[in-house]
C-alpha positions as CSV (number, residue, x, y, z in Angstrom):
1,M,0.0,0.0,0.0
2,E,1.4,3.4,-1.0
3,F,1.5,6.3,1.4
4,A,-1.0,8.3,-0.6
5,D,-3.4,5.3,-0.4
6,R,-3.5,5.8,3.3
7,L,-4.5,9.5,3.0
8,T,-7.2,9.2,0.4
9,E,-9.8,6.6,-0.6
10,S,-9.4,7.3,-4.3
11,D,-8.3,4.7,-6.8
12,R,-5.8,7.2,-8.0
13,P,-3.4,8.0,-5.2
14,Q,-2.3,11.2,-6.9
15,S,-5.8,12.7,-6.6
16,G,-6.1,14.8,-3.5
17,V,-2.4,15.9,-3.9
18,D,-1.7,19.4,-5.1
19,I,1.9,20.5,-5.6
20,E,3.2,24.0,-6.4
21,L,6.8,24.0,-7.7
22,D,9.1,26.9,-8.1
23,D,11.9,25.7,-10.3
24,Q,13.9,28.9,-10.0
25,Q,13.8,29.0,-6.2
26,K,13.9,25.2,-6.0
27,T,10.9,25.1,-3.6
28,V,7.7,23.1,-3.3
29,A,4.4,23.6,-1.5
30,I,2.2,20.5,-1.0
31,E,-1.5,20.2,-0.2
32,L,-3.0,16.8,0.7
33,D,-6.5,15.5,1.3
34,A,-6.6,13.0,4.1
35,I,-8.9,10.8,6.1
36,L,-7.9,10.6,9.7
37,E,-8.7,7.9,12.3
38,Y,-11.3,9.1,14.8
39,G,-9.7,9.7,18.2
40,K,-6.2,10.4,16.9
41,R,-4.6,13.8,17.4
42,A,-4.6,15.6,14.1
43,E,-1.7,17.8,15.2
44,E,0.6,14.8,15.8
45,I,-0.4,13.3,12.5
46,L,0.3,16.5,10.6
47,T,3.7,16.8,12.3
48,K,4.7,13.3,11.3
49,V,3.4,13.6,7.8
50,T,5.1,17.0,7.3
51,S,8.4,15.6,8.6
52,K,8.3,12.5,6.4
53,I,7.2,14.4,3.2
54,T,9.8,17.1,3.7
55,S,12.6,14.6,4.2
56,A,11.5,12.5,1.2
57,V,11.0,15.4,-1.2
58,T,14.3,17.0,-0.2
59,T,16.2,13.7,-0.5
60,M,14.7,12.9,-3.9
61,T,14.7,16.3,-5.5
62,G,16.9,18.7,-3.6
63,Y,14.0,21.1,-3.4
64,R,13.1,22.8,-0.1
65,V,9.5,22.2,1.1
66,T,8.0,25.5,2.1
67,E,4.6,24.3,3.1
68,V,2.6,21.2,3.8
69,K,-1.2,21.6,4.1
70,L,-3.3,18.6,5.2
71,R,-7.0,18.9,4.4
72,V,-9.0,16.5,6.5
73,K,-11.9,15.2,4.3
74,D,-13.3,12.7,6.8
75,M,-12.7,11.0,10.2
76,L,-13.3,7.3,10.5
77,T,-13.0,4.7,13.1
78,K,-10.5,1.9,12.5
79,D,-13.4,-0.5,11.7
80,E,-15.0,2.0,9.2
81,W,-11.6,2.4,7.5
82,Q,-11.2,-1.4,7.1
83,Q,-14.7,-1.7,5.7
84,R,-14.0,1.0,3.1
85,Q,-10.7,-0.7,2.2
86,Q,-12.4,-4.1,1.8
87,S,-15.2,-2.5,-0.3
88,S,-12.7,-0.7,-2.5
89,R,-10.7,-3.9,-3.1
90,S,-13.9,-5.8,-3.9
91,K,-14.9,-3.0,-6.4
92,K,-11.5,-3.1,-8.0
93,K,-11.6,-6.9,-8.5
94,K,-15.1,-6.6,-10.2
95,D,-13.8,-3.8,-12.5
96,D,-10.8,-5.8,-13.5
C-alpha cells in the first residue's frame, strides 16, 4: 500500500495531492487530502506527515519544502476504514 493510499480513498493516489513547484527557487508547497482515524490527534499526524514528506522530497529532488497543508476530508474509526478498504478492493476486482 502506498503512502497516498493511506491518505485518500481514491483509486488514483495522486488525486487529493496538489503540488506547487518553483523551479527557480527550488521550492515546493504541498497540499494533501486526508482521512484521519477518529480519536487520533490531528496535530501529531500533521507533524509526522510533514516531517516524512519534507525529508523524502528534499532527498529525492533537492527542493526545499516551504509548506505542507493537510485537508481533513473525513474522520473514520478503524473499523470504518477497514470496511472502506475491503469495499474498495472488492470493487477493483469486479472492475478488472
